[in-house]
C-alpha positions, 0 to 999 in steps of 0.5 A: 740094092741099097737096103740089102747092102745096109742090111748086110752091113748091119749083119756084119757089124752085129757079128763083129760087135758081138765078138767084141762084147764077148771078148771085152766083158768080164766072164765072171760078172756076166753070163754071156756064154749063151749069147748068139745072134738069133736067125729069126730076128735077122730074118724079121729084120730082112723082111721089114727092111725089104717091105720098107724099101719096096714101100718107099721105092714103089710108092713114088713110081706108082704115083706117076701115071704113065699118061700124065708123064707121057703128056708132060714129056710131049708138051715139054712143060714143067708145070704138068710134071710137078702137079701139086698133089705129087709135090705134096706126096713127095714132101710127106715122104721126105718128112716121114723118112726124116722122122724115121732117121731121127728116131733111129739115130736117137735110139742108137745114141741112147743105146751107146750111152747106156752101154758106156754107162753100164761099163762104168758101173762097179759090180761091188766085188773084185772079179779078178782071180775068181772061179765060176762053177755050174752044177746040174742037180737031178730034177727028180731029187731037187 
C-alpha cells in the first residue's frame, strides 16, 4: 500500500510539475506543445515499483520459517528468533535500501540543479514580442 501511495503521489507531482513547466517555459524558445506524460512509462514505473515492493516485502517473510518461528515462540528465548543468518540478511537488506535511497536522492538533486541552471541560460536572443509559425510543405514536392 505504501508503494502504491508513493507511485500515486509521484504521478500527481508529475502532472502538476508538467503543468508548471509548460506554464513557466517561454513558448518561443522551447517546443513544449507536444510534451505529454507517456502511459507506457507510467505503466513501467508501476510495474517496477510493484516488483520492488513485493521483493522487499516478501523476502523477509519468506526467510522466516514457520517451524523456527513456532519453536522460538514456544521456548520464549530471544536467541533462536534472531539467528545469525537472519541478522545478516536483514543487514544486507538495510544496506541495499539505504544505497538505493542515496542514489535516488543524488539523482533527484542533480536533476533539480540541472533544471535550475538551465533556466538561467541566456538563449542569445530576445523572445519577447516574437511570433512563431509552422509550415507543412507537401512531401511529394519537397
